[in-house]
C-alpha positions in Angstrom: 101.8 149.0 105.9 100.0 145.7 106.3 101.8 142.4 105.7 99.9 139.8 103.7 99.9 136.3 105.2 99.5 133.7 102.4 98.5 130.1 102.4 101.9 128.3 102.1 103.0 125.7 99.6 103.4 122.6 101.7 104.8 120.4 99.0 105.2 120.4 95.2 102.0 118.4 94.6 99.8 120.2 97.1 97.6 122.8 95.5 95.2 123.7 98.3 94.8 123.6 102.1 92.1 123.9 104.7 92.2 126.2 107.7 91.6 124.2 110.8 92.1 126.7 113.6 93.2 130.3 114.2 95.5 130.6 117.3 95.1 134.4 117.3 92.1 136.7 116.9 91.8 140.1 115.2 93.5 142.7 117.4 95.9 140.3 119.0 99.6 141.1 119.1 101.8 138.3 117.6 105.5 137.6 117.5 107.4 136.5 114.5 107.4 132.7 114.2 104.7 132.3 116.8 102.0 129.9 115.7 99.3 131.9 113.9 97.0 129.2 112.5 96.7 125.5 111.6 96.1 124.0 108.2 95.3 120.6 106.8 96.3 119.3 103.3 95.9 116.0 101.5 99.2 114.9 103.1 99.7 116.5 106.5 98.3 118.8 109.2 100.7 121.7 110.2 100.9 124.7 112.4 101.9 127.8 110.5 104.0 130.5 112.1 103.5 134.2 111.7 105.8 135.6 109.0 106.2 138.9 110.8 105.6 140.5 114.2 102.8 142.9 114.8 99.0 143.1 115.2 96.6 140.8 113.5 94.5 143.2 111.5 92.3 140.9 109.5 91.4 137.2 109.2 90.2 136.6 105.6 89.7 132.9 105.6 87.3 131.2 108.0 87.9 127.9 109.8 87.1 124.9 107.6 87.4 126.9 104.4 89.6 125.4 101.7 91.6 127.8 99.5 94.4 127.5 96.9 98.0 128.0 97.9 99.1 131.6 97.6 95.7 132.9 98.8 96.0 135.8 101.3 94.4 134.4 104.5 95.2 137.3 106.9 97.0 140.6 107.3 99.4 141.7 110.0 100.1 145.4 110.7 102.5 147.2 113.0 102.3 146.7 116.7 100.6 150.0 117.2 98.0 149.6 114.4 94.4 148.9 115.2 92.1 146.7 113.1 89.5 148.8 111.2 86.8 146.1 110.7 84.9 143.8 112.9 86.7 141.2 114.9 85.0 138.2 113.6 86.5 136.6 110.5 84.4 136.4 107.4 83.5 133.2 105.8 85.1 132.5 102.5 82.8 131.4 99.8 84.0 128.7 97.4 84.6 129.9 93.8 81.5 129.3 91.7 81.5 126.1 89.7 81.8 126.5 86.0 78.4 126.3 84.2 77.6 122.9 82.9 77.2 122.9 79.2 75.7 120.0 77.4 77.1 121.2 74.1 80.7 121.4 74.9 82.6 118.7 76.9 84.9 119.7 79.7 88.4 120.6 78.5 91.0 117.9 78.6 93.8 118.7 81.0 97.1 117.1 80.0 98.7 114.9 82.5 101.8 117.1 82.7 99.7 120.3 83.4 101.4 121.8 86.5 99.2 124.8 86.7 97.2 125.4 89.9 94.0 124.4 88.2 95.6 121.4 86.6 96.9 120.2 89.9 93.6 120.8 91.7 91.6 118.9 89.1 93.9 115.8 89.1 94.5 115.8 92.9 91.0 114.4 93.6 90.6 112.2 96.6 92.0 108.6 96.4 88.4 107.2 96.5 87.4 109.4 93.5 90.6 108.4 91.5 90.0 104.7 92.3 86.3 104.9 91.2 87.4 106.6 88.0 90.0 103.9 87.3 87.5 101.1 87.9 85.1 102.7 85.3 87.8 103.7 82.8 87.1 107.4 83.2 89.5 110.2 82.6 88.8 112.7 85.4 89.9 115.5 83.2 86.7 114.9 81.2 84.4 115.2 84.2 82.9 118.6 85.0 84.0 119.3 88.6 82.1 121.4 91.1 84.9 121.6 93.7 87.7 124.1 94.2 88.9 125.3 90.7 87.0 122.4 89.1 88.2 119.7 91.4 86.1 116.5 90.8 84.2 115.3 93.8 82.6 111.9 94.4 79.2 113.5 93.8 80.5 114.8 90.4 81.7 111.4 89.4 78.5 109.6 90.5 76.4 112.1 88.5 78.7 111.5 85.5 78.2 107.8 85.7 74.4 108.2 86.1 74.2 109.9 82.7 74.5 106.7 80.7 76.9 104.1 79.4 80.5 104.6 80.2 83.6 102.8 78.9 84.3 100.0 81.3 87.6 98.0 80.9 86.8 94.7 79.4 87.2 91.6 81.6 89.9 89.2 80.6 88.5 86.3 78.5 87.8 83.0 80.2 89.2 79.9 78.6 86.4 77.8 77.1 87.7 74.7 78.8 87.5 76.3 82.2 84.2 78.2 81.8 81.8 75.1 81.8 83.4 73.9 85.1 82.4 77.0 86.9 79.1 76.6 88.8 76.5 79.3 88.3 75.9 81.4 91.4 72.7 83.3 91.7 72.6 86.5 93.8 69.0 87.4 94.2 70.0 90.9 95.3 71.9 91.7 92.2 70.0 93.7 89.6 70.6 91.9 86.3 67.5 92.7 84.3 67.6 95.3 81.6 71.4 95.7 81.6 73.5 96.1 78.5 77.2 95.6 78.1 79.2 98.6 79.3 76.3 100.1 81.2 77.2 101.5 84.7 75.3 99.7 87.5 74.1 102.1 90.2 75.4 101.2 93.6 72.9 99.8 96.1 71.6 102.5 98.4 73.4 102.8 101.6 71.6 101.6 104.8 70.6 104.6 106.9 73.0 105.2 109.8 70.2 105.8 112.3 66.4 105.5 112.4 63.9 108.3 112.7 63.5 109.3 116.3 66.7 107.5 117.4 68.8 109.5 120.0 72.0 110.3 118.2 74.7 112.9 118.0 75.9 113.8 114.5 79.1 115.6 113.7 81.0 116.1 110.4 84.2 114.1 109.7 87.4 116.1 110.0 89.4 116.5 106.9 92.0 114.0 108.2 89.2 111.5 109.0 87.8 111.8 105.4 91.3 111.3 103.9 91.8 108.2 106.1 88.4 106.8 105.2 89.0 107.3 101.5 92.5 105.7 101.7 91.3 102.7 103.6 88.4 102.0 101.2 90.6 102.5 98.2 93.3 100.2 99.5 90.8 97.3 100.2 89.5 97.7 96.7 93.0 97.8 95.2 95.0 95.1 96.9 94.2 91.4 97.4 94.8 91.4 101.1 96.1 88.3 102.8 97.7 87.7 106.2 100.1 85.6 108.1 100.8 85.7 111.8 103.9 84.6 113.7 104.6 84.2 117.4 108.0 85.6 118.3 110.0 85.2 121.5 111.1 88.7 122.5 112.9 87.6 125.7 116.3 88.1 124.0 115.4 91.6 122.8 114.1 92.5 126.3 117.3 91.3 127.9 119.4 93.4 125.4 117.2 96.5 126.0 117.4 96.2 129.8 121.2 95.7 129.7 122.0 98.6 127.4 119.2 101.2 127.7 121.1 103.5 130.1 124.3 103.5 128.1 122.2 103.8 124.9 120.4 106.8 126.1 123.6 108.5 127.2 125.2 107.8 123.8 122.3 108.7 121.5 120.3 111.1 123.6 117.1 109.2 123.1 115.2 106.4 124.8 115.4 102.8 123.5 112.0 101.1 123.0 111.2 97.8 121.4 110.3 99.3 118.0 113.8 100.1 116.7 114.6 96.3 117.1 111.5 95.5 115.1 112.5 98.1 112.5 116.0 96.8 112.1 114.8 93.2 111.7 112.2 94.3 109.1 114.9 96.1 107.1 117.0 92.9 107.0 114.0 90.9 106.0 113.2 93.4 103.2 116.7 93.1 101.8 116.3 89.3 101.8 112.8 89.4 100.3 112.6 92.6 98.2 109.1 91.7 96.8 107.8 92.9 100.1 109.3 96.3 99.4 107.8 96.5 95.9 104.7 98.1 94.4 102.3 97.2 91.6 102.2 99.5 88.5 99.6 98.0 86.1 101.2 94.8 84.8 104.6 95.7 86.2 106.3 95.1 89.5 108.3 98.0 90.8 111.1 97.0 93.1 112.0 99.9 95.4 115.8 100.1 95.8 115.5 102.2 99.0 113.9 101.0 102.2 111.8 103.8 103.7 109.9 102.6 106.7 106.5 104.2 107.5 105.7 104.0 111.2 102.0 104.5 112.1 101.5 107.1 114.8 98.2 107.4 116.6 97.0 111.0 117.2 94.2 112.4 119.2 92.6 113.5 116.0 93.5 110.6 113.7 96.4 108.6 112.4 99.5 109.6 110.5 102.4 107.6 109.0 105.8 109.5 109.1 108.5 107.8 107.1 112.1 106.9 108.2 114.0 107.3 104.9 116.8 104.9 104.1 116.2 103.0 107.3 118.4 100.1 106.3 121.4 102.4 106.4 120.9 103.2 110.1 122.1 101.5 113.2 119.9 101.0 116.2 120.7 104.5 117.5 119.8 106.2 114.3 116.5 104.3 114.0 115.6 105.2 117.6 116.4 108.9 117.1 114.5 109.1 113.8 111.5 107.3 115.2 111.2 109.3 118.3 111.8 112.6 116.5 109.1 111.9 113.8 106.6 110.7 116.4 107.0 113.8 118.6 106.7 116.2 115.6 103.7 114.3 114.4 101.9 114.9 117.7 102.9 118.6 117.6 101.9 119.1 113.9 105.5 119.9 112.9 105.9 117.4 110.1 106.7 118.4 106.6 104.9 116.8 103.6 108.0 114.9 102.4 108.3 113.3 105.9 105.0 111.4 105.4 105.6 110.4 101.8 107.8 108.0 99.9 107.3 105.0 102.3 108.0 101.5 100.9 106.9 99.4 103.8 104.8 100.2 106.9 104.9 99.0 110.5 102.0 99.6 112.9 102.1 98.9 116.6 98.6 98.2 118.1 100.4 96.3 120.8 101.1 99.5 122.6 97.4 99.4 123.6 97.5 95.8 124.6 96.3 94.3 121.3 97.3 90.7 120.8 97.7 91.2 117.1 96.1 93.3 114.4 95.3 92.8 110.7 96.1 96.2 109.3 95.2 97.5 105.8 98.0 98.0 103.4 99.3 101.6 102.9 99.0 102.1 99.2 101.0 101.8 96.9 103.0 99.5 99.1 102.8 95.7 99.0 102.9 94.8 102.7 102.4 96.1 106.2 103.6 94.6 109.5 101.5 94.7 112.7 103.2 94.4 116.1 101.2 93.0 119.0 101.7 93.4 122.7 104.7 91.8 124.4 103.3 89.6 127.2 104.9 87.1 129.6 103.6 83.6 128.9 104.6 80.0 129.9 106.3 78.4 126.9 107.8 75.0 126.3 111.6 75.3 125.8 113.9 72.6 124.6 117.3 72.5 126.3 120.6 71.8 124.7 120.3 68.1 125.8 116.9 67.8 124.2 115.0 68.0 127.5 111.7 70.0 127.4 110.8 72.3 130.2 108.3 75.2 130.8 109.7 78.7 131.2 108.2 82.2 131.4 109.1 84.1 128.2 108.2 87.5 126.8 106.1 86.6 123.7 104.7 88.7 120.9 102.4 88.0 118.0 103.3 89.9 114.7 101.2 89.9 111.6 102.1 90.6 108.0 99.4 91.9 105.7 100.5 91.4 102.1 99.2 92.1 98.6 98.6 88.6 97.2 98.8 89.9 93.7 102.6 89.9 93.9 103.5 88.4 97.3 102.9 84.7 97.6 102.0 83.1 101.0 105.2 81.2 101.1 107.2 84.3 100.5 105.3 86.1 103.3 106.0 83.3 105.7 109.7 83.3 104.8 109.8 87.0 105.3 108.3 86.7 108.8 110.5 83.7 109.7 113.6 85.8 108.8 112.4 88.7 111.0 111.6 86.3 113.8 115.1 84.8 113.7 116.7 88.2 113.8 114.6 89.3 116.8 115.3 86.0 118.7 119.1 85.8 118.1 120.7 89.0 116.7 122.8 91.3 118.9 121.7 94.4 116.8 125.2 95.8 117.2 124.9 96.2 121.0 127.4 93.5 121.9 
């Protein structure tokens, strides 16, 4: 009897997944828990093990096909069974879109609808949700052409093109201030013939290449599309501002060199510079909790837990696993959690809850020699810290007697990108000054 292999539920909010790769072909023998195929969801890529041992009889979902959770994607039979069909997997056609009816509007899906269709409709891409928010549109009222009625960017643009839509009114400008504002003329802005509330069609995108130009075109991967949507949505959402501090990491380097062998023997993991940065950030977040907050409409949500997202670069994209309750850990706990999550990110072994729930993110472009970076905020967080390369530089040092001299020190530039809607520049500077002092003087529990 054949055993059905179904698309797994990779998290409560995940309603569909895309098959990225089959590790076995029809007719291959597979052991239980051996990797059978890879999938991608809105949250994470993962390798899926075989639920039973035997022979792969059928592959029912082709690579790059997106199907709802619970869909039968393959069948496994006994070790002696032979496949009856052709070896090549068939392509899975997407379910037909519901016919568009001008007479009846799309049914309204309640916000608490937890059905598969309800989750698929409301889990549109971040870019689509941000576009809908800007235009005051309830996605449940848009006819979707995607999987189970999922609203795509093209669906939303077509909806906007039909005519006037409800656009949130801009806040009134005080009469005493308005006359003082100079008129600015943008000759490229189409202003003629517009009426209040009418949607303005976006300017046509410039072509990426000219006719006859030698190019190679390949489609974005699912992860690349998600990253692109998230980055654009974040820039549109937060008022990004930055501050950059120079930090003397000589003290940390000396601590690390002195204790790294004993540390590895005690905790079973290597000690890099990042756990020191993480611990300093945790202390700064406790001192300045606004950097650990989020914006919810007109409210500020102060997160009581400190969950550090650590950006990990992969060959196929970028992912941000989260160290939960990082402020409750010592240096050893931070190092073990960091190294474990980074390794499992590279081997596609992360679970959805391990890349969600972050309250503050740290990214380390310095590992590639970057002086400093200006990273984009990871929504819905309020700040992100960038860590530059640690480089030996000549620095002016003032001795205990007040005498200045030049010394070779291990220096690092670190940036803080912050949402200026709720984090003031002075607060951002105080946050970084606090982290700087910790890195330059704290013993981090090693001495």
